[in-house]
Structures are given as C-alpha cells and as structure tokens.
N, C-alpha and C positions, 0 to 999 in steps of 0.2 A: 815567631811564636811567642806569645806572651805567658809568663809564668806568674802565677799567683803569689802574693807577697808572703802568704802564710808558709810557703815552702822554704823560703830563704831564711826565715826567723829560727827554725831549729838547726839549720846548717850554720847560722851565725853563732849560735850558743855552743854548738859542738866545737867549732873552730877557736872560739874565744876561751874555752876551758882548756888548761894546759895538759892535764892529765888525759883528757880525751884526744887532744890533738897528738899525743905521742904514740898512741895506740894505732897500730896499722892493721889493715884488713877490714872485712865486712862485720859491723857490730851485731848484726842478726845471726851470725855464725859463732858469735862467742858463746861457749858453753855455760859461763857462769851466769848468763841472763836467760838461759832456756827456761827455767822454772817461772820467773815472772812473765815471759813472753807467753807460756802456756797458759798461766793464770788469767792474764788479760784476753787471751784468745777465747778461753772458755767463758769468762765473764761477758764479753762483746757477743759471742755467738749465742749464749743464753739469752741475753738481753734482746738481741735481734730476733731470735726464735719466739720468745714470748711476745714481742711486739707485734711480728708478723702473725703468729697464730692466735692472738687475742683481738687484734684490731683490723689489721689489713686483710688477711685472708677471709675472715667472715664477711666483711664488706664486699669482697669480690664474689665469694659464693652466694651472698644474698642478691647481688646485682644480677649474676648469672642465672639464679632461680627465677628472679622477677622476669628477666628477658625471656626465659623459657616458657614460664607461665603466660606471659603476654603473647608470645609466639603461638602457643597452643590455643588460647583463647581466640586469637585473630584467625587461626586456621579453622577452628571450630565455628566460628561466626561465618566465615567465608562458605564453609560447608552448608551451613543453614540457609545462607542467602542463595547458594547454588541450587539447593534443594527447592526453595521458594521460587526461583526463577524457572526451574524445570516445571514445577506445577503451574505456574503462570502461563508458561509457553504452552503446556498441554491444554489448559483451559482456553486459552486464545485460539489454539488450532481447533478445538472442539467448537467454540463459538463461531469461528470462521466457517467451518463446514456446515453448521446449522444455518448460518446466515445465507450461504450460498444455496443450501437446499430450500430454504424459505423463499429466497429470491427466485430461484428456478420454478418453484410451485407458484408463486405470484405471476411470474412471467407467463407460464403455461395458462393459469386461470384468465389472465388478461387476454392472452391470445384466443383461448376458447370463447371468451366473452365477445371479443372483437369479431371473431369468425361467425359467431351467432348473429351479432348486430348487422355485420356485412351481408351475411345470408338473408337476414330479414329485409334489409334495405334493398338487396338486389331483386328479391322476390317482389317487394313492393314495387321497385322500379319497373320490373318485367310486366307485372300486372297492370301498373299504370300505363305503360307503353302499349300493352295489348288493347286496353280500353281506348286509349287515344288512337291507336292505329285503326281499331274497329270503327270508332266514331268518324275518323278521317275517311276511311273506306266508304262508310255510309254517306258522309257528306259528298265524297267524290261521285258515288253512285247517284245520289240525288241531283248533284249538279250536272252530271252526265245526262241523266234522264230529262232534267229540265232543259239542258242544252239541245238534246235530241228533240224534245218536244217543241221547244222554240225553233229548232232548226226545220223541224217539219212543218211548223206553222209559217216560217219564213220562206221555206222551200215551196210550200202551197201557195202563198201569196205571189211569188216569183213565177211560178208555173201558171197560175191564173192570169197573170199579166202578160207573160210571153204568148199564151194561147190568144189572148185578146189581141194583142198587137200583131202577131203573125197570122192568125186565122180569123181574126176579127169576129171571134165567138166569145160570148160571155159565159163564163163557168162560175158556179157559186163556190164559195170556199170550202164547203163540206166535201164536195166531189173532188176538188184539187187536193185536199188533205188526204182522202182515201187513196187517191192515185199515187201521191208521194209516199205514203206510208207503205203501200204495197210494193213499191219499188225500192224502197230502203230495206224492206224485209228480204227481198229477192236478192239484194246484193249490190 
C-alpha cells in the first residue's frame, strides 16, 4: 500500500521536535488543545457548509430541476405524439373503411354493368342464333323441296326410261311425273 508523502511530513515534524517527542498518548485527547480543535472544527465546518450551500448544492438542485423539467417536457411531448398517433390511426381506419365501401360499391356497379352487358350480348346472340337457325331451316326446307322436286324429276325420267325399256312403251315426262308424285305422296 502506497502512502502519500504529505502524511509523513507531519510525523517527521512531531518526532524531530523534542518537546513533542517526550509526550506520550494521543495528541487529540490532550485537553489543553480542545479549544483550538473545536475552533478549527467550527471554522472548517462553517467554511464547508457555506461552500456547499452557496455553490455545490444550488448547482445540484438546478441540475435536478432541469432534468425533472426535461423529463416532464419529454413525457408531455410523448403524450401529444401518442394522441396524434391515435388520431392518425382513427383517421386511417375511417379512410380504410370508406375505401372498402367505395371499392365494394364500385365492384357491385361493375358487376351490374357487366351483368347487363352480358345479358344484352346473350339476348343479341340468342336473337342472332334464332334468325340464323330460322334462315338455316328455310334453306334446308328449300333445299329439301328442291331435292324432292329434282328427285321427282329424276324419278320421273328413270320411270319413263324403265317403262320404255321394259314395256317398250313411250310415256311422256308429264305423265311419269304425275305417277311418281302420286307414289311419293302415298308413301
């Protein structure tokens, strides 16, 4: 353990002085020095008290007050920010609900519009299909009639030729056609 040099200086002075060296016992217990010890105790205590009360303690109190004020300001500002955040969150939620309603309404309107367009297109397609089917049926009926007519002409020609080859009788086309038409009607 290191001892500072200033502790050995008073010890050296006390030991080198012959009157002090002969005294035995503790010097602080010597009653003849009580008055001076009490005086210096009072002087040192008063000086330290004044120094602490005038300089050190006001600075500590000022620092504590600044810290407390800063803490209160920070808490107040945090509370304001919290309130603003809550308001912003509420506004955000309101705008989100509004946007969802708007989107749902737009989707419903688009669906109705598309349904209407689809219905119109389906009706137009069905009408067009009916017209085409009717036209196709007419064409088929016309083609069938033409085929039957040409079939009756062909059958009349064939019948006339067969009669001529088999019976060696000449039949005119009009009579052959009447006979074929009658046979076709009967079944």
